[in-house]
C-alpha positions in Angstrom: 26.9 93.7 313.3 29.6 92.5 310.5 33.3 92.6 311.2 36.7 91.1 310.0 37.7 88.1 312.3 41.1 86.3 312.2 41.1 82.7 311.7 44.6 81.6 310.9 47.3 82.6 308.8 46.3 84.4 305.8 42.7 83.5 307.0 40.7 86.3 307.5 36.7 86.1 307.6 33.6 88.6 307.6 31.5 87.5 310.4 28.6 88.6 312.3 30.1 89.5 316.2 28.3 91.5 319.2 27.1 95.2 318.7 29.5 96.9 320.7 28.1 99.4 323.5 29.3 101.6 326.4 31.0 99.9 329.2 33.0 103.0 330.9 31.8 106.3 331.4 34.8 107.6 328.9 33.7 105.2 326.1 32.1 106.0 322.6 30.6 104.3 319.7 31.0 105.2 316.8 29.7 104.0 313.3 32.7 103.5 310.9 32.2 104.8 307.7 35.7 104.1 306.3 38.6 101.2 307.8 41.9 101.0 306.2 44.0 98.1 305.5 47.3 99.0 307.3 50.9 97.7 306.2 51.2 96.5 309.6 48.0 94.6 309.6 49.7 92.0 307.1 52.3 91.5 310.0 48.9 89.7 311.6 48.1 87.8 308.5 51.5 86.5 308.5 53.9 86.1 311.5 52.3 87.3 314.8 49.4 84.8 314.6 50.6 83.3 318.0 49.3 86.5 319.3 45.8 86.2 317.9 42.5 84.1 318.9 40.0 82.8 316.3 37.6 85.7 315.8 39.4 88.5 317.1 38.3 91.7 315.4 41.3 93.5 313.3 41.9 96.7 312.1 42.9 99.9 313.4 42.6 102.7 311.0 38.7 103.7 311.1 36.8 107.0 311.6 33.2 107.5 311.1 30.1 109.1 313.1 29.6 109.1 316.6 26.6 107.2 318.1 26.2 107.5 321.6 29.1 108.9 324.5 29.2 107.6 328.3 28.7 110.6 330.8 32.7 111.1 330.4 33.2 112.4 327.3 31.9 116.0 326.7 33.6 117.0 323.5 31.6 115.0 321.4 28.4 114.5 321.0 26.0 112.0 318.4 26.2 112.5 315.2 29.6 114.2 315.3 32.4 113.3 312.6 35.8 111.8 314.1 38.8 110.3 313.2 40.2 107.3 315.7 44.0 106.9 316.6 45.4 103.6 316.6 46.9 104.1 319.9 44.6 104.0 323.1 45.3 106.6 325.3 44.2 108.6 328.4 45.6 111.8 327.9 46.5 112.5 331.7 49.0 110.1 333.0 52.8 110.7 333.2 53.8 109.4 329.8 50.6 111.5 328.4 51.6 114.7 329.5 54.8 114.4 328.2 52.9 113.7 324.5 54.4 109.8 324.6 50.8 108.9 324.3 51.8 105.3 322.8 53.0 104.4 326.0 50.1 105.5 327.8 50.4 104.2 331.6 46.6 104.1 332.0 46.2 101.8 328.6 49.5 99.8 328.9 49.6 96.2 328.7 51.9 95.2 331.4 50.9 91.7 331.5 53.1 91.6 328.5 55.3 94.6 328.7 54.3 96.4 326.2 53.1 100.2 326.3 49.5 101.5 325.5 47.0 99.4 324.2 46.4 99.2 320.1 42.9 98.3 318.5 42.5 95.0 316.7 46.3 94.5 317.5 47.0 91.3 319.1 46.9 89.9 323.0 50.3 91.8 323.0 48.5 94.9 323.1 45.1 94.6 324.8 43.2 92.3 322.4 41.3 95.3 322.0 38.3 95.0 319.1 39.3 96.6 316.0 37.7 98.7 313.5 37.3 97.1 310.4 33.8 96.4 311.3 30.7 98.4 311.3 30.8 99.9 314.7 33.3 100.5 317.2 33.5 101.1 320.8 35.9 103.3 321.7 37.6 103.2 325.0 39.4 106.7 326.6 37.1 108.6 323.9 37.1 111.7 326.0 40.6 112.1 324.6 41.7 110.0 321.6 39.0 110.7 319.0 39.9 113.9 316.8 37.0 115.8 315.5 37.2 116.5 311.4 35.1 119.0 309.3 31.5 117.5 308.4 32.6 118.2 304.6 35.4 116.3 302.2 35.9 112.7 301.4 36.5 110.4 304.2 39.8 109.6 303.1 41.0 113.1 303.2 41.2 112.7 306.8 40.9 109.2 307.7 44.9 108.5 307.3 44.7 110.8 310.6 44.4 107.3 312.5 47.6 106.0 312.0 49.8 106.6 308.8 49.7 110.1 308.5 50.8 110.9 311.6 53.3 107.9 311.7 55.1 109.6 308.6 55.2 113.1 310.2 56.8 111.5 313.1 59.6 109.3 311.3 59.9 112.9 309.6 60.9 114.8 312.6 62.7 112.0 314.1 65.0 112.0 311.1 65.7 115.4 311.8 66.8 116.5 308.2 68.3 119.9 308.1 66.6 122.2 305.8 68.3 121.8 302.6 69.4 118.6 303.4 68.6 114.9 301.8 66.3 112.4 303.0 66.0 109.0 301.6 62.8 106.5 302.2 63.3 102.8 302.1 60.0 101.2 301.0 57.0 103.6 298.9 54.4 101.6 300.9 51.6 103.8 302.1 53.8 105.4 305.0 56.8 105.7 303.0 54.8 107.7 300.2 53.6 110.1 303.2 57.2 110.4 304.3 58.7 111.4 301.2 56.0 113.9 300.7 56.4 115.2 303.9 60.1 115.1 303.9 59.5 117.9 301.0 57.1 119.7 302.4 59.3 120.0 305.8 62.2 121.5 303.7 64.0 118.6 302.9 65.8 119.9 299.4 66.0 116.2 297.9 64.0 113.2 299.2 65.0 109.7 297.3 62.5 106.8 297.6 63.7 103.2 297.0 61.6 100.4 295.9 60.6 97.7 293.9 57.3 98.0 292.8 56.6 99.7 289.6 53.2 101.9 291.0 54.7 102.4 294.4 57.9 104.2 292.3 55.2 105.7 290.0 53.3 107.2 292.7 56.0 108.5 294.4 57.4 110.3 290.9 54.2 112.1 290.5 55.2 113.7 293.6 58.3 114.8 292.6 60.4 112.5 294.4 63.4 111.1 293.1 63.0 107.5 293.1 65.5 104.4 292.9 64.4 101.0 291.9 66.4 98.6 294.3 66.0 95.7 291.6 68.7 97.4 289.6 71.3 97.1 292.2 73.5 94.9 293.3 74.8 97.1 296.3 71.6 99.4 297.9 73.9 101.4 300.3 76.8 101.8 298.1 74.7 102.8 295.4 72.4 105.7 297.6 76.1 107.0 298.9 77.3 107.2 295.3 74.0 109.4 294.7 74.6 111.8 297.6 78.0 113.4 297.4 79.9 109.7 297.7 78.7 111.1 301.5 75.4 109.3 301.6 71.8 111.3 302.9 71.6 113.3 305.8 68.9 111.1 307.3 67.1 107.7 306.3 63.6 106.5 307.0 62.9 102.3 306.9 59.6 102.2 306.3 59.3 98.7 305.8 59.7 96.8 309.0 59.7 93.2 310.0 59.3 91.6 306.7 61.4 93.4 304.3 62.0 91.6 301.1 65.3 89.5 300.2 65.8 88.5 303.6 65.6 84.7 302.9 66.9 83.3 306.3 65.0 85.8 308.6 61.7 85.0 306.3 62.4 81.0 306.8 62.9 81.5 310.5 59.7 83.7 310.8 57.9 80.8 308.7 58.9 77.8 311.0 57.7 80.0 313.9 54.6 80.4 312.5 53.7 76.8 312.4 54.6 76.2 316.1 51.6 75.9 318.8 51.0 79.2 320.4 52.1 77.9 323.8 55.8 77.3 322.5 55.8 79.7 319.5 54.8 82.7 321.7 58.0 82.2 324.4 60.2 81.9 321.4 59.1 85.4 319.5 59.7 87.1 322.9 63.0 85.8 323.7 64.6 85.0 320.3 62.8 86.1 317.4 64.1 87.7 315.0 63.2 89.9 312.0 64.5 90.1 308.2 66.8 93.0 308.4 68.1 93.3 305.1 66.5 97.1 305.2 67.4 98.2 308.6 70.9 97.2 307.7 70.7 98.9 304.4 69.8 101.7 306.0 72.3 102.3 308.9 74.7 101.6 306.3 73.9 104.4 303.6 73.2 107.4 305.7 76.3 110.0 306.2 78.3 110.0 309.0 76.8 111.5 312.1 73.4 111.2 310.5 70.1 110.0 311.5 67.8 106.5 310.8 64.2 106.7 311.8 62.4 103.7 312.1 58.9 103.7 311.2 58.4 100.1 310.3 57.3 97.3 312.7 60.0 95.5 314.2 59.0 92.8 316.7 62.7 90.8 317.4 64.5 90.2 320.7 67.4 89.0 319.1 68.3 91.0 316.1 72.3 91.3 315.2 72.6 94.9 314.3 76.4 96.3 313.3 77.2 98.1 315.9 80.5 98.7 315.9 79.8 100.6 312.5 77.2 102.4 314.1 78.9 103.9 316.8 82.3 104.3 314.9 79.9 106.5 312.3 78.2 108.4 315.3 74.6 107.5 313.5 71.7 108.7 315.5 68.4 106.3 315.5 64.8 107.2 316.7 62.2 104.6 316.3 58.9 103.4 318.4 55.2 103.5 317.9 53.6 106.8 316.9 52.4 109.2 319.5 49.3 109.9 317.3 47.9 112.8 319.1 51.0 114.9 319.7 51.6 115.5 315.8 47.3 115.8 315.0 47.1 119.1 315.6 50.0 120.3 313.3 48.4 118.0 310.3 44.9 119.0 310.5 45.2 122.4 308.9 47.0 120.9 306.1 44.0 118.7 305.5 41.3 121.5 305.4 42.3 123.1 302.7 41.6 123.0 298.8 45.1 122.5 298.2 45.8 119.0 299.7 49.4 119.6 300.3 50.1 115.9 301.2 48.5 114.8 298.4 46.5 112.3 300.6 43.5 111.9 297.6 46.3 110.4 295.8 47.6 107.6 297.7 44.2 105.2 298.3 44.3 102.9 294.9 41.0 100.8 295.9 37.9 101.4 297.4 36.4 97.9 298.3 33.4 96.9 300.9 34.1 95.7 304.3 32.9 92.1 302.9 35.5 92.1 300.2 38.0 92.5 303.0 39.6 89.0 302.6 40.3 89.5 298.8 41.5 93.1 299.7 44.0 91.5 302.3 45.7 88.8 299.8 45.6 91.3 297.1 47.5 94.1 299.5 49.8 91.2 300.7 50.9 90.5 296.8 50.9 93.7 295.9 48.8 93.1 292.7 46.5 95.1 290.6 48.5 98.0 291.7 47.5 98.4 294.9 49.0 100.5 297.4 45.9 101.5 299.9 43.1 99.9 299.9 40.1 101.6 302.3 37.3 99.7 302.9 33.5 100.7 303.6 31.0 98.4 305.8 
């Protein structure tokens, strides 16, 4: 089959790789009909190369049609249309019974000290072949795959794989009081959905901050109040002034480790990326740093006693934070990989009707064949051609 494989920094290629097959009784094989490029895939394209090997298959936002199931997969059958969550969970261990699926003890990557295995996401998370491919082997398929209706375009349901429950969790973690104000830093795909979900779940005022005109315009047409950070000299100060001189009740950081405007962090990440993997891996693990300009702005902008919810991916072990200010202002912080299956039963009914209250059909800006995935990655990374969300079709 054809699949998108990693070969180095900004070097991804569509190649022939072996077809997947059933290896365990709880496996399924799914023929992929749509698979998206996620913002966190761009971390693999840039800074997390030391944890990848040439030929690794990327991608963790897939959906498709079940082709084959193992003998212990009883709720699926060939022909079912399914979405595949990005994290791989058994559904029955101690963590899963508490709906902490991103920490599944059955698939935890204990050798790396990490949580549940992920599709297409480095040796840190199990080196499981990903879904930017024609077919995908799905471990723990007795629990993970989400059956969706046979009708409706893929993009109505595709985002259940990651970004929609990720955004839902971010808003739930933000704990915005009804009638309160939510600010969302970063209006990429997750940030767009955070803003819409915030309104849907009762925030009276939602403010989205970004620097890309197309992202700002997309949020604006969904009733989001937008702020172009290019026009501000002090983002936290401006946001506090904008919200009663107090700041928003909650702030979501939907950006993560590669934020624009963090020149020292960018230089440090680039320098580590030039080192041999054997040297770079322990450096990232012990002293790695992130670009923290957005996170620090979020921590400084939220009102006293407010909540900062972090959905953007961070990977640094030695990140300095303004702890005195955080402590003094009584800020709550919640974060972590999304527990996808914890939220999907709440979200799925919103996707099945005709009204599309979360606007999921107005998120994809580019649909491209899998063969064009290398160009799609570059376009998404460079934010050219109005690119907000790319969906690939094998």
